[in-house]
Backbone bond lengths (Angstrom), bond angles and torsions (degrees), N, CA, C in turn:
res aa  C-N    CA-C-N  psi(-1)  N-CA   C-N-CA  omega(-1)  CA-C   N-CA-C  phi
1 X - - - 1.462 - - 1.522 109.61 -
2 X 1.319 116.65 128.12 1.467 121.24 179.38 1.523 109.60 -81.78
3 X 1.320 115.04 136.90 1.456 121.09 177.97 1.521 109.14 -98.23
4 X 1.321 115.59 137.45 1.464 121.16 176.24 1.527 109.55 -99.55
5 X 1.340 115.27 158.31 1.470 119.27 178.22 1.522 110.43 -57.65
6 X 1.343 116.67 -36.28 1.459 119.38 -179.39 1.512 111.52 -65.02
7 X 1.351 116.71 -30.66 1.464 119.70 177.01 1.518 110.60 -63.47
8 X 1.356 115.89 -43.20 1.466 119.75 179.08 1.522 110.21 -64.18
9 X 1.340 116.97 -40.39 1.458 119.12 179.99 1.526 110.67 -64.38
10 X 1.340 116.22 -36.50 1.455 119.67 178.82 1.517 110.70 -61.75
11 X 1.349 115.88 -44.61 1.456 119.31 177.60 1.519 110.72 -63.91
12 X 1.340 116.66 -44.24 1.457 120.86 -175.74 1.516 111.23 -63.13
13 X 1.333 116.21 -38.51 1.457 119.42 -174.31 1.531 113.10 -92.77
14 X 1.313 117.14 -3.83 1.459 118.57 -178.72 1.517 109.79 -61.61
15 X 1.306 115.63 141.91 1.456 120.93 -177.84 1.525 108.86 -119.92
16 X 1.321 117.56 130.00 1.454 119.95 170.91 1.511 107.78 -101.99
17 X 1.301 115.93 154.46 1.460 120.56 -177.39 1.525 109.94 -109.93
18 X 1.313 115.17 39.49 1.451 120.33 179.59 1.514 110.36 110.24
19 X 1.313 115.41 135.81 1.457 120.69 177.51 1.519 109.56 -92.59
20 X 1.318 115.50 162.47 1.461 120.59 -174.40 1.519 112.02 -56.17
21 X 1.337 117.24 -34.96 1.468 120.04 -177.07 1.522 113.34 -93.57
22 X 1.343 118.19 1.04 1.463 119.65 176.87 1.521 110.59 -63.40
23 X 1.332 115.49 146.04 1.457 119.81 172.53 1.521 108.18 -62.09
24 X 1.315 117.21 117.31 1.464 119.81 -174.64 1.522 110.81 -141.74
25 X 1.331 115.30 36.79 1.458 119.08 -175.94 1.524 112.73 -80.10
26 X 1.314 116.52 -2.72 1.459 118.27 177.67 1.521 108.86 -148.25
27 X 1.324 115.52 159.61 1.457 119.73 178.21 1.519 110.76 -61.18
28 X 1.338 115.91 -32.61 1.463 119.88 179.70 1.515 111.33 -61.85
29 X 1.337 116.76 -37.87 1.460 119.62 -179.54 1.523 110.50 -64.93
30 X 1.322 117.50 -40.02 1.458 120.29 177.17 1.525 111.09 -65.00
31 X 1.314 116.23 -37.96 1.453 120.36 -174.45 1.509 115.00 -69.60
32 X 1.332 118.07 -13.84 1.461 119.08 -177.08 1.516 112.32 -85.93
33 X 1.330 118.45 -8.40 1.468 120.22 -178.64 1.516 108.83 -80.62
34 X 1.319 115.70 110.40 1.460 122.51 -176.81 1.522 108.04 -143.17
35 X 1.322 117.33 146.32 1.459 121.24 -176.79 1.526 111.42 -115.35
36 X 1.337 114.77 147.27 1.458 120.33 172.44 1.528 108.53 -154.27
37 X 1.331 115.86 166.55 1.464 120.86 -179.59 1.522 109.86 -87.39
38 X 1.335 115.88 136.25 1.462 122.08 -177.87 1.527 109.28 -129.56
39 X 1.339 116.00 127.70 1.455 121.39 175.29 1.522 109.63 -80.32
40 X 1.328 116.84 122.57 1.462 120.51 176.13 1.518 110.16 -82.03
41 X 1.348 115.77 150.36 1.459 122.92 179.84 1.529 109.63 -128.06
42 X 1.321 115.67 170.08 1.454 121.06 171.74 1.507 115.20 97.29
43 X 1.339 117.46 15.69 1.458 119.62 -179.30 1.534 111.24 -64.95
44 X 1.324 116.19 142.44 1.451 121.13 177.78 1.517 112.13 -83.01
45 X 1.337 115.72 143.11 1.460 122.54 176.55 1.525 108.70 -136.72
46 X 1.324 115.82 178.11 1.463 121.22 176.16 1.523 108.29 -127.81
47 X 1.346 116.18 133.01 1.460 119.01 176.84 1.526 109.86 -79.46
48 X 1.339 116.65 -175.85 1.464 120.95 -175.76 1.525 112.77 -61.66
49 X 1.337 116.42 -23.32 1.465 120.16 179.16 1.522 113.14 -89.32
50 X 1.342 115.31 -0.10 1.463 119.19 -178.84 1.506 114.10 83.74
51 X 1.338 116.76 14.28 1.460 121.28 179.66 1.526 109.98 -86.19
52 X 1.313 115.84 133.07 1.467 120.93 179.94 1.523 109.60 -70.18
53 X 1.323 116.26 129.38 1.465 121.60 -179.66 1.527 109.53 -139.43
54 X 1.325 115.23 164.40 1.458 122.19 173.07 1.521 107.20 -123.90
55 X 1.335 116.76 110.60 1.474 120.27 -177.18 1.526 111.83 -85.48
56 X 1.319 116.34 -45.77 1.461 120.49 -172.52 1.522 109.14 -104.38
57 X 1.323 115.26 89.83 1.460 120.85 -176.75 1.525 110.30 -85.76
58 X 1.316 114.41 162.20 1.455 120.48 175.95 1.523 109.82 -59.49
59 X 1.339 118.01 144.92 1.478 120.13 178.96 1.523 113.03 -59.03
60 X 1.321 117.95 -24.96 1.465 122.47 177.74 1.518 108.17 -113.86
61 X 1.330 116.35 135.42 1.465 120.76 -177.62 1.525 110.75 -82.73
62 X 1.339 114.39 105.18 1.459 120.09 173.93 1.526 111.57 -102.83
63 X 1.326 117.35 -7.52 1.458 121.83 -177.76 1.520 109.01 -130.00
64 X 1.327 114.67 176.75 1.457 120.07 -179.12 1.511 111.08 102.32
65 X 1.330 117.12 -176.55 1.465 120.78 -179.98 1.524 111.01 -54.30
66 X 1.327 118.10 139.11 1.468 119.55 -178.23 1.513 112.16 -63.87
67 X 1.298 115.20 145.83 1.458 122.04 179.88 1.519 108.14 -160.72
68 X 1.319 118.25 163.43 1.472 120.05 175.70 1.527 112.20 -57.96
69 X 1.342 116.58 -33.47 1.463 119.65 -179.26 1.523 111.63 -68.50
70 X 1.342 116.72 -42.48 1.466 120.26 178.18 1.529 109.69 -65.54
71 X 1.325 116.63 -43.64 1.463 119.96 178.95 1.529 111.29 -60.85
72 X 1.320 116.77 -38.68 1.457 120.04 -179.92 1.518 110.90 -67.98
73 X 1.344 116.64 -37.71 1.466 120.01 177.86 1.524 110.49 -59.18
74 X 1.348 116.33 -42.76 1.462 119.90 178.46 1.526 111.43 -70.46
75 X 1.319 116.83 -37.78 1.465 119.65 177.83 1.522 110.94 -61.53
76 X 1.331 116.48 -37.25 1.462 120.24 177.95 1.521 111.33 -64.67
77 X 1.338 116.81 -29.36 1.467 120.65 179.14 1.518 112.06 -76.67
78 X 1.331 116.49 -45.93 1.466 119.24 -165.76 1.520 114.66 -116.72
79 X 1.324 118.46 -2.28 1.459 119.29 177.16 1.520 110.88 -71.78
80 X 1.313 116.48 157.68 1.474 122.14 177.02 1.527 111.06 52.39
81 X 1.333 115.57 49.64 1.463 118.45 -173.10 1.527 114.34 -103.07
82 X 1.342 118.65 -27.67 1.465 121.14 -179.79 1.522 108.94 -101.07
83 X 1.331 116.36 134.89 1.460 119.29 -175.93 1.528 109.99 -134.78
84 X 1.313 115.10 159.34 1.454 121.53 179.44 1.524 110.32 -84.16
85 X 1.320 114.80 145.05 1.457 120.94 177.98 1.516 108.93 -126.18
86 X 1.306 115.82 165.50 1.454 121.03 -179.58 1.532 110.06 -76.98
87 X 1.326 115.95 165.29 1.471 120.22 177.23 1.519 110.49 -62.49
88 X 1.326 117.20 -36.90 1.466 120.80 178.47 1.531 110.81 -61.17
89 X 1.344 116.42 -44.07 1.458 120.27 178.38 1.530 111.13 -65.02
90 X 1.339 115.69 -42.02 1.464 119.92 179.81 1.523 110.72 -60.64
91 X 1.313 117.26 -42.17 1.463 120.82 179.84 1.537 110.84 -64.24
92 X 1.341 116.02 -38.24 1.465 119.05 -179.06 1.531 111.08 -69.45
93 X 1.328 117.07 -35.56 1.464 120.45 -179.01 1.521 111.44 -74.14
94 X 1.341 117.23 -48.12 1.465 121.35 -168.63 1.523 114.11 -108.15
95 X 1.317 118.30 -4.38 1.455 119.86 178.98 1.519 112.62 76.24
96 X 1.332 115.58 -155.10 1.470 120.60 -173.46 1.522 113.39 -65.43
97 X 1.337 117.25 -21.51 1.469 120.23 -179.56 1.525 112.51 -90.76
98 X 1.316 117.61 19.33 1.467 120.58 -172.83 1.516 112.69 -60.48
99 X 1.333 118.48 -26.04 1.472 120.22 -174.72 1.525 112.87 -67.59
100 X 1.322 118.38 -19.90 1.473 119.04 178.46 1.521 111.01 -68.36
101 X 1.333 118.04 -14.39 1.464 121.82 -178.36 1.523 112.94 -94.82
102 X 1.332 116.30 10.41 1.467 119.00 176.06 1.522 109.62 -61.58
103 X 1.353 116.04 129.32 1.468 121.37 179.76 1.522 108.22 -97.00
104 X 1.341 116.01 111.98 1.466 120.03 -170.55 1.530 112.21 -70.44
105 X 1.326 117.77 -35.11 1.464 118.47 -179.57 1.524 111.32 -75.02
106 X 1.330 116.29 -32.62 1.469 119.41 -179.52 1.524 111.88 -89.20
107 X 1.345 116.18 -10.13 1.454 121.12 178.38 1.529 111.61 58.38
108 X 1.339 115.68 47.26 1.459 120.42 179.93 1.514 110.76 179.24
109 X 1.309 115.65 -174.08 1.461 121.51 177.62 1.523 108.47 -94.43
110 X 1.322 116.09 117.18 1.459 121.95 -176.64 1.520 109.53 -105.31
111 X 1.323 116.00 138.73 1.459 120.87 -179.30 1.521 108.97 -139.82
112 X 1.314 116.44 153.33 1.461 121.77 175.92 1.516 109.55 -143.15
113 X 1.321 116.60 159.52 1.463 121.58 176.13 1.526 108.84 -88.72
114 X 1.322 116.86 137.22 1.463 120.27 -171.28 1.522 112.82 -63.90
115 X 1.319 117.54 -24.08 1.465 119.28 177.91 1.524 110.00 -58.54
116 X 1.327 117.63 -37.44 1.464 120.57 -178.26 1.524 111.53 -78.76
117 X 1.315 117.33 -34.04 1.468 120.13 174.90 1.521 109.90 -62.74
118 X 1.334 116.90 -42.11 1.466 120.23 -179.11 1.522 110.69 -68.31
119 X 1.317 118.22 -38.67 1.458 120.67 174.56 1.525 111.19 -63.25
120 X 1.317 116.46 -38.65 1.466 120.91 175.30 1.527 110.09 -59.09
121 X 1.334 117.45 -42.44 1.465 120.92 177.90 1.529 110.97 -63.36
122 X 1.320 116.59 -42.67 1.461 120.11 179.52 1.527 110.35 -63.01
123 X 1.311 116.73 -40.85 1.463 119.90 178.18 1.524 110.81 -64.82
124 X 1.317 117.32 -37.39 1.459 119.59 177.16 1.524 111.25 -62.00
125 X 1.327 117.43 -41.59 1.467 120.16 177.08 1.525 110.34 -61.33
126 X 1.326 117.23 -40.07 1.466 120.67 176.54 1.523 110.18 -60.18
127 X 1.313 117.18 -45.10 1.463 121.34 -177.98 1.527 111.81 -64.64
128 X 1.335 116.84 -33.50 1.462 120.10 -179.60 1.529 112.26 -63.91
129 X 1.341 117.37 -19.87 1.463 120.45 175.76 1.530 111.92 -69.93
130 X 1.312 117.21 -20.85 1.468 121.36 -173.51 1.530 110.57 -127.58
131 X 1.332 117.64 64.60 1.479 120.17 -175.44 1.516 113.32 -62.02
132 X 1.347 118.08 -33.36 1.461 119.45 -179.05 1.525 110.61 -69.21
133 X 1.326 115.75 -44.17 1.470 119.43 -177.60 1.530 110.51 -63.17
134 X 1.344 116.17 -42.21 1.459 120.12 -176.49 1.529 112.77 -92.81
135 X 1.353 115.37 7.30 1.468 121.14 174.14 1.528 111.86 52.09
136 X 1.331 115.46 49.59 1.456 119.83 176.90 1.524 108.96 -74.15
137 X 1.298 116.74 128.74 1.461 122.45 -175.11 1.529 110.22 -69.49
138 X 1.335 119.00 115.50 1.471 120.63 179.35 1.524 112.72 -61.47
139 X 1.337 117.40 -22.45 1.460 120.11 177.61 1.524 111.48 -69.09
140 X 1.335 115.70 -18.00 1.463 120.96 179.16 1.532 111.59 -99.99
141 X 1.336 116.02 25.19 1.464 120.24 -175.23 1.532 112.24 -54.64
142 X 1.321 117.20 -47.75 1.463 119.77 -177.59 1.524 110.94 -63.91
143 X 1.334 116.70 -38.69 1.464 119.92 176.79 1.523 110.69 -63.31
144 X 1.354 117.02 -39.55 1.463 120.03 178.11 1.523 110.70 -64.60
145 X 1.339 117.31 -39.85 1.464 121.06 178.30 1.529 110.21 -61.28
146 X 1.320 116.37 -44.67 1.457 120.20 179.23 1.527 111.12 -64.28
147 X 1.340 116.30 -40.05 1.461 120.37 -179.59 1.535 110.28 -65.67
148 X 1.334 116.46 -42.11 1.465 119.87 177.21 1.522 110.76 -59.34
149 X 1.338 115.51 -45.04 1.457 119.13 179.32 1.512 112.13 -60.18
150 X 1.331 116.27 -42.49 1.470 120.30 176.95 1.525 110.60 -59.46
151 X 1.336 115.97 -45.78 1.464 119.86 -176.86 1.522 111.82 -65.65
152 X 1.319 117.59 -42.62 1.463 120.69 179.12 1.525 110.53 -60.57
153 X 1.342 116.27 -44.40 1.459 118.33 -177.86 1.521 111.84 -72.33
154 X 1.339 117.41 -32.16 1.460 120.45 174.82 1.526 110.17 -61.89
155 X 1.325 117.37 -45.98 1.463 121.26 -179.19 1.530 110.29 -65.93
156 X 1.346 116.58 -40.76 1.468 120.32 177.55 1.529 110.44 -57.16
157 X 1.320 116.90 -50.18 1.461 120.35 -177.73 1.524 111.15 -64.41
158 X 1.335 116.08 -38.55 1.465 120.18 -178.81 1.532 110.60 -63.71
159 X 1.333 116.81 -44.46 1.464 120.86 -179.65 1.527 110.61 -65.30
160 X 1.330 116.50 -43.66 1.466 119.78 179.92 1.523 110.94 -65.17
161 X 1.329 117.16 -36.31 1.459 120.97 178.18 1.526 110.91 -65.43
162 X 1.341 116.77 -41.48 1.467 120.50 -179.31 1.522 111.24 -64.82
163 X 1.328 117.55 -38.70 1.461 121.01 177.60 1.524 113.20 53.66
164 X 1.318 117.68 45.54 1.466 122.21 -177.90 1.529 110.52 -59.85
165 X 1.343 116.65 120.16 1.464 121.38 -178.29 1.524 113.12 -100.19
166 X 1.335 117.55 15.07 1.460 119.98 175.32 1.529 109.69 -59.95
167 X 1.326 116.27 130.06 1.468 120.60 -177.05 1.526 111.27 -84.61
168 X 1.334 116.06 141.28 1.464 121.53 172.72 1.517 108.36 -129.60
169 X 1.333 116.34 157.45 1.456 121.48 178.96 1.521 111.03 -114.83
170 X 1.323 115.45 -163.85 1.467 120.77 176.59 1.521 108.95 -130.62
171 X 1.339 115.52 161.75 1.463 121.66 177.11 1.515 108.86 -129.67
172 X 1.353 114.79 147.49 1.452 121.03 -179.73 1.522 110.61 -87.07
173 X 1.332 116.53 136.12 1.460 122.62 175.45 1.526 108.70 -124.43
174 X 1.331 115.12 125.01 1.464 120.61 -176.78 1.527 111.47 -57.35
175 X 1.298 114.85 -40.82 1.458 119.68 178.51 1.528 106.38 -126.52
176 X 1.305 118.05 107.17 1.468 131.00 30.63 1.521 116.75 -96.73
177 X 1.325 119.32 16.61 1.451 120.80 176.41 1.517 113.57 78.73
178 X 1.314 115.97 46.32 1.467 119.22 177.94 1.527 109.87 -161.01
179 X 1.325 115.08 165.69 1.455 120.85 175.00 1.525 110.27 -82.00
180 X 1.322 114.43 152.21 1.463 119.97 179.01 1.533 108.10 -140.17
181 X 1.331 116.07 144.47 1.466 121.39 -176.48 1.524 111.71 -57.39
182 X 1.327 115.89 135.77 1.460 122.64 175.42 1.521 107.49 -106.47
183 X 1.318 116.46 97.21 1.467 121.19 -174.27 1.524 113.69 -97.13
184 X 1.332 117.59 1.82 1.466 120.16 178.18 1.521 109.73 -80.49
185 X 1.316 116.31 71.28 1.456 121.90 -178.27 1.522 109.55 -121.79
186 X 1.314 115.92 165.45 1.461 121.98 179.02 1.524 109.29 -83.55
187 X 1.317 115.74 132.50 1.463 122.76 175.60 1.523 109.36 -114.86
188 X 1.319 116.56 148.12 1.459 120.87 169.81 1.523 107.50 -92.65
189 X 1.328 115.90 116.06 1.462 121.49 -169.04 1.520 111.18 -124.84
190 X 1.316 115.15 156.18 1.449 119.08 165.86 1.535 108.38 -64.76
191 X 1.306 115.28 144.59 1.464 120.34 -178.22 1.525 109.63 -71.79
192 X 1.329 115.65 100.78 1.466 120.19 -176.65 1.520 111.55 -64.27
193 X 1.327 117.70 -37.08 1.464 120.12 -177.95 1.529 111.31 -61.00
194 X 1.340 116.24 -37.20 1.466 119.08 178.13 1.528 110.72 -68.17
195 X 1.335 116.65 -40.47 1.464 120.10 176.65 1.524 110.56 -61.55
196 X 1.333 115.37 -43.57 1.462 121.07 -178.69 1.524 110.17 -63.58
197 X 1.324 117.63 -45.51 1.462 121.55 -178.21 1.532 110.81 -64.58
198 X 1.339 116.59 -44.55 1.457 120.28 -179.18 1.522 111.07 -62.90
199 X 1.338 116.22 -41.51 1.460 120.57 -179.42 1.518 110.63 -65.50
200 X 1.328 117.40 -41.95 1.471 120.05 177.41 1.523 111.15 -62.47
201 X 1.321 115.99 -40.71 1.458 119.14 178.55 1.526 111.12 -61.68
202 X 1.325 116.62 -41.94 1.467 119.01 177.58 1.521 110.86 -67.20
203 X 1.315 117.22 -37.63 1.467 121.33 176.96 1.521 110.80 -57.33
204 X 1.348 114.79 -40.58 1.459 119.78 179.80 1.530 111.65 -93.03
205 X 1.334 116.16 9.49 1.467 121.98 176.25 1.520 112.70 59.58
206 X 1.341 117.71 32.88 1.455 120.94 176.27 1.524 108.28 -76.14
207 X 1.315 116.75 115.21 1.455 120.67 -179.96 1.515 113.60 74.79
208 X 1.328 117.46 7.49 1.456 120.72 -179.42 1.518 111.08 -100.74
209 X 1.336 115.96 -179.68 1.463 119.41 178.75 1.522 111.33 -67.96
210 X 1.327 116.54 157.47 1.459 120.11 178.41 1.523 108.98 -64.37
211 X 1.307 116.50 131.92 1.456 121.73 179.56 1.523 109.10 -129.16
212 X 1.327 117.42 145.42 1.473 119.97 179.41 1.518 110.93 -72.73
213 X 1.338 116.39 156.85 1.460 120.57 173.45 1.521 109.07 -66.14
214 X 1.325 116.95 133.05 1.456 121.32 179.85 1.509 108.73 -138.95
215 X 1.326 115.90 164.75 1.450 121.36 175.81 1.513 108.98 -98.88
216 X 1.310 116.96 127.50 1.452 122.31 -176.94 1.521 109.11 -113.63
217 X 1.327 116.21 136.71 1.459 120.48 175.62 1.520 108.68 -95.18
218 X 1.314 117.56 106.99 1.456 121.95 178.81 1.520 108.01 -98.79
219 X 1.354 116.05 93.49 1.455 118.03 -172.22 1.517 112.80 -70.48
220 X 1.341 117.80 -14.99 1.461 117.58 176.92 1.523 110.70 -69.47
221 X 1.328 117.40 -21.51 1.460 120.85 176.14 1.528 111.74 -97.81
222 X 1.332 115.99 -14.66 1.458 121.35 -176.99 1.525 111.68 58.16
223 X 1.310 115.92 39.49 1.452 118.67 176.36 1.517 108.56 -155.23
224 X 1.311 115.35 156.04 1.448 120.27 177.58 1.524 109.64 -84.93
225 X 1.318 115.31 138.22 1.457 119.00 177.53 1.522 108.18 -132.71
226 X 1.305 115.41 152.03 1.452 119.84 175.72 1.519 108.39 -86.75
227 X 1.323 115.91 123.05 1.467 121.19 179.29 1.521 108.41 -96.62
228 X 1.312 116.67 115.75 1.447 121.13 179.71 1.517 108.84 -123.04
229 X 1.336 117.92 104.07 1.465 121.16 -177.53 1.516 111.53 -51.53
230 X 1.318 114.28 137.92 1.446 120.60 178.87 1.503 114.03 89.58
231 X 1.362 116.77 -5.33 1.467 119.68 179.54 1.510 109.55 -111.22
232 X 1.306 117.01 159.63 1.473 122.18 179.30 1.518 109.64 -98.44
């Protein structure tokens, strides 16, 4: 069967209003699903000497040598990502077995969106490149290996589940004398900023059910913080 350009546009512009497994326990959760076009950055190229380079980098530095600025960029993405939900919400999400998801340290039912868990895994892989900077304990080497494996497979499954059908082409480079993928293309994406804002609001219990004060372990900060719903 021959595909027409209009067929690709139909797929690209198709909008879903939530997948079966999306968190949808409230009207607010449904309302955050919104689509817009996003220009991707970071495509690899080759200079005249055949050296691999990246000319058009992301406007925010998520990669490169570790620094407080890079760490803060990642913290802005994945901090404040898990939030407490009511028993009614827990029952709707997990069914009759919802009680097995009780979080003993948070003293409630904790939930997160998988997009943030997967970003957390990606950030962990980044950190594993710089064990000295992040003071990774060499005595925990086997645990780090297992964690890396978990993160790689989590990202693999997430990408395969998304099944992004955005088309990309290739470009010819004289040196090294071959074509290379051109991935700096526009994608139609869920609005991440809306997801991030909604999740932060739930974390701080803005517009959510009353929740008791609890202590939350935010391992991305490596410190204990007091979580008080409704406060910043």
